N, C-alpha and C positions, 0 to 999 in steps of 0.2 A: 649528669646534672639534670634535675627535673625541668619540665617545660614551664613551670611557674616562674614568676619574676624572682630574680636573685636580689636579695637585700644584703647590704654590706655595712659593717661597723668597724671602727678603728678606735682603740684606746691606747694611750701612751703615758709613760711616766719617766721622770728623771730619777736615777738611783745613785746614791753616793757610795758606790761599790764597784769593784772591777767587773768588766763584762764577763769574764770567765766564772766568777762567783754567781752572777745572775743566771747565766746559762746553766750552770750546774744545778741550780734549784729547779728550773723548769724542766730539765731533762729527766729528773728523778720523779716520775709521775706517781710511783707507788707511795712516796712520802707525802704527796699532796694533802691527804686528809689531815695530817698533823700541821701542815704549813698554811693551807688555804681554807678560809671559813666555809665556802660552799661545798667542798668535796667531802663526801662521807666515806667512800671506800673505792680503791682502785686495785684491780686484779690484772696482773700482767699475764696474758694468755700465750703470747709468742714473742720472741725477741732474738735478734742476731747482733745486737749492738748498734745497728744503724736503722733497722726497721722493727717496729713492735706493734703488737695488737693488744688493746686494752679493753676491759669491761669496767665501766665507771658508773658510780652512783653519786648524785649530788642534789642539793636543794636548788629549786628554781621557782621563784615567786611563792615560797612557802610550800611547795610541792616537791616530793622526792621523785626524781627522774633517773632513768638508767639508759645507757646506750653502749654500743661497742664502737671503738675507733681504731684506726690505723694511724701510726705516726712515722714520719721519716726524719731522722735526726742528722743534722749537719754541724758537728762541733767546730769545724774549721770556719765556717761562715756564721756560726752561732745562730742558726735558724732551725726551727722545727715546724714541719708541715703536718697538719692533722686533717683527717676526714672521717666523719662518722659513717660506718658501713651499715649500721642499724640505728635509726634515730627514734626518739620518743615523741609521740603526738603532742602538739600539733606540727612539729617539725617534720618535713619530708626529706631534707638534706641539710647538712651542716658541715662546715670545714673552716680552715683558716691557717694562720701562721703566727708563730712567735718569732720576733726579730730582736736580737740584742746588738746594739751598736756602741762601741767604746767611744767615750768622749775624751778621756785621757786615762792615765794609769789607775785612777781611783774613782772614776765616774763613768756612767753608762746610761744609755737610753733604751728602754724596753717598749716595743710596740706589740700589741695583740690585735690581730685582724680576724674578723669572722665574715663568712658569707653563708646565707641560709635561704631556704624556701619553705613555704607552708602550703598545705593542701588548698587549692583553689584561690590562693593568695587572699584569704579572708582577712579583712582589715583588723578584726578583733584579735585574731591569732597572730598576725604580724606584730601588733602592738604588744601582745603578751610576750613574744619571743624577744623583741627589742628590749623590753623592760627587764626580762630575766638576764639577757646577755649583758646589758649595761650594768645591772646590779652586781652580777657575779664577776664581771671583768674588773670593775672598780675594786671590789673586795679582794680579788686575787692580786692585782697589781699593788694595792696598798699593803697587803700582808707581805708580799715579796719584797717590797722596798724596806719594810721594817726588818725583815729577817736578814736581807743581804747587808744592810748597813750596820748590823751588829754580828756579822758572821764570825768574826775572829773570837768572840766570846760566847757565841750561841751554844757551843757544846757544853759549857758549864751550866746551862739552863735547861738542857734536855735530859730527861730521866726515863729510862726504860728498864723494866724488870718483869719477872714472871714468878708465880707461885704455883705449885703442883701438888696434887693429892693422888694416891693410888686407890683404886676402887675394885673391890671384889664383887662385881655385878655387871649387868649388861650395859654396853655403851649407849644403847637406845634409851634406857631409863635415865642415865645421866643427862643426856641431851634434852630429854623431855622436861626435866626439872629446870634446866637453864632456859629453854625456849618458853615455857609457860610463865613468863615474867609477871603476868597479871595476878598470879597467885602469891607473889612474893610477900606482900604485906602480912599475910597469914602465916608465912613460913620462914621468913628471914628477919631476925630481930632488929637489925639496924634500918630496915625499910619501913617507914611509918605510913607512907602514901604512895600509890603508883597508879597512873592512868596510862593506858596504852591503846593505840589504834593500829589496825593492820588492814589498810585499804587494799594492799596488794599482798598476796601470800608471801611470807618470808621477809617483808619489809615492815618493821615496827617503829612507830614514833611514840616516845614515852616521856612522861614527866614524873619525877620521883623525888620524894623527900627522904633523906637519910640522916642518921645520927652518928656522930663520931664518939670515940671513947671519952673525950673531955666534955661531952654533953651538948656540943654545938650541933646545930641542924643546918643542912644544906638542901637547896632545891636545885635540881639539874634537869635539863631536857636532853634527850639523846635520840639518835636514829640507829636502829640495829638492822643488819642485813644477815639473814639466817641461811646457812647452807647445810641442810640436814644430811645430804649424802656424803658430805665431807666431814661432818661432825664439828662444824665451825659456826660461831656467831661473832661477827665483827660489829663494832659500834663506834660512834663518835658522839661526844657530848657537844651539843650545839649551844648550850649555856653551861659553863663550868664554874666551880667555886672560885673565889677571889684570888687564890694563889696560883691558878693555872690559866694561861692564855689559850692552851689547847690540850685536849685529852682524847686519845683514841685507845681502843682496847680490843681484846679478843678472848672468847672462851673457846677452848680447843679440846676435843674428846678423841683420844687415840686408843684403840684396842690393840693388844698383842696377845701372845700365847698364854700369858699368865694372868691377864687382867686388863684393866683400863687405867690410863693416866688422863686426868682432867687438869687442864692448865688455864690459868688466868694471866693474861699479859696486859701491861699498861705502858703507854708511851705518852709523855707529858712534856710540854714546854712551860716552864715556870713564868709567872708574871712578876718580874723583878721589882717593879715599882710598888707592889702591894705587900712585899715581904715584911717590912717593918710595921705596917699598919695592922697586919694580921697576927704576927708573931712577936711583936715588941720592938722597941727602938734599937736593941742590941743584936737583933737577929740578922743573919746573913744568908747567902745562897746555900751554904752547907746545912744550916738549920731548916731551910725550906725543903731541901732534898730529903732530909731525915723525916720531917713531919709528913710530907706527901707520901713517901715510901711506906711509912708505918700506917698511916690512915687508910690508904687504898689497899695495901697488902692485908691489913687486918680484916677489913670488910670482905675482900675477895676470898680470903681463907675461910672465913665463916661460911660463905656461900658454897665454896668448894666442899667443905665437910658436910653441909646439909645435902648437897647433891649426892655425895657418897652414901650418906645414911638412907636417902630415898631409894637409891639403886640397889642397896644391899638388903633392903627389907624382905 
């Protein structure tokens, strides 16, 4: 622990769900980008089931930050200890604990504890970290409560799918097309406007206007994390269309002996309360599944085929 003053925070929430359900959500960190608003991407670097090492990207006070953490999981006690081994400025150290306590068979209490230090204990930096920790903790706990309390029917609202195209061209050219997202308004028919910033290499924040086949327009904002050596671009929509409460995805480029496969993956949680407003009074969850699958899959397949044409020129 650093010599600077250690600052501590505690956030708690009552959850109308069994403690094991709550613990299960917080233990599956790789799924957090779909579950928790601040989290953009989580990469599991090491794991033996009890101890794991994670690389994490998240928003903090409208800034994208990244760090590496170690976690120790104790499912019997329903506790998870975490400690950042490499923090993002102005943080010099950060750690804490998730604690799940059963109230009865159907209710539990979740506490999230943090401790942190900042360089020279600068007052402005302490305030910045406290604000980010408070905002993100409240968002995570609120989202977790919502998810846990509808856990028994949540699987019906989660949609995951992939579309793939084979390419007879270099993987580098495919990746280049997908990475150069600022050029998409001139290259991708369903993209009418796109603004992108890349303050840190490989981390892109973008705002995009798209059109669907029925003529409707959507504005979304996203964060993309690019891994050129692995041929991957992962993203999270930080503002999604009305039918989705969460949307994450991935572009994946894989070369083999006979060519290249480029794949688009989508993971979505439907916003149940908006289904009838968007699709009509008689629409249900199955209609929303079909609509989202067709709309996202159609646009992704167009982009995949354009990447194919670009690489095969």
